[in-house]
N, C-alpha and C positions, 0 to 999 in steps of 0.2 A: 411662293409660287412655285409648284413642282415643274419638273421638266415637261411632264405630260400636259399639265394645264397650260404651259406656255406653247407647246405644239397645237393644242386644241384650240387656243385663241387664235393662233396664226391661221389655221386651216379654216375656221369660221369666217374670219377677215377676209382671207383669200377668196373663198367661194363667194361670199356676199358681194365682194367688189368685182370679181368675174361676172357674176350674173347681171350686175349693174352695166358693166362695159360691153357686154356681148351685143346689144342692139345698137350701140353708138356707131354712126356712121355706115349703116347698112344700106344697101340698095338691093332691092329684090329683082328677080328676073322679069317681072312684070313692069317695074319702072324703067328698066333698062330696054325693054322690048325684045329681048333674045331669050326665048324660053327653050331650055332643053327638054327633049322628049323624055317622059316618064318622071318628071319632077314637078313639084307643085309651083305655081307661079309666084309664090311668096318665099321660094328658096333664095338665100343670098347669093350674089354673084361672087364676091371675093370676102370671105368673112374675116380675113387677117387674124386667125386664131392665135398664131405664134407671136405677133406683135403685140395683141392685147394682153396675152399671158405674161409676156416680158414686163409691160407697164403695170399690169395688176400686182405683179410681184414686187416691182420697185415701191408702188404706193403702199402696198401691205407692210412692207418692212418699215416705211416711213411712219406708219400709224402704229405698228406693233410694238416698236421698240419704246416709244414714250408710254404706250399703255402699260408694258411689263414694268417698266420703271416706276410708274405711278402706283401699280398694285403692289410691288414689293417695297417701295420706299416711300409712297405716298403719305400724305397728312390724314387721309380718311381711312379709318379702320371699321370693323364690323360694329364695335361698340358705339362708334360715332353715328351709325345708322339706326341704332335701336331706339326708335321713338315711342316704344311703349314701356320703357324702364325695366325690361325682364332680365337684362345681363348686367346689373349694377349692384 
């Protein structure tokens, strides 16, 4: 695994987990009953972006390290996944 591949894997995991974490714990202005003029009623009150980004980074590192180790030292190779016998 190259450094570029490792960074791409980290970025893909990070963004996927961020998009999963963004809607968690959200309260909209409509649910709270205090709507700010000029904003949609579905706008979040306190999105807690910094806190979510921190925890997404922690979880991403916890998933990324084992994945990288599995890819580099793992027991499964491309030849093991060749179900049609082309690379034998």
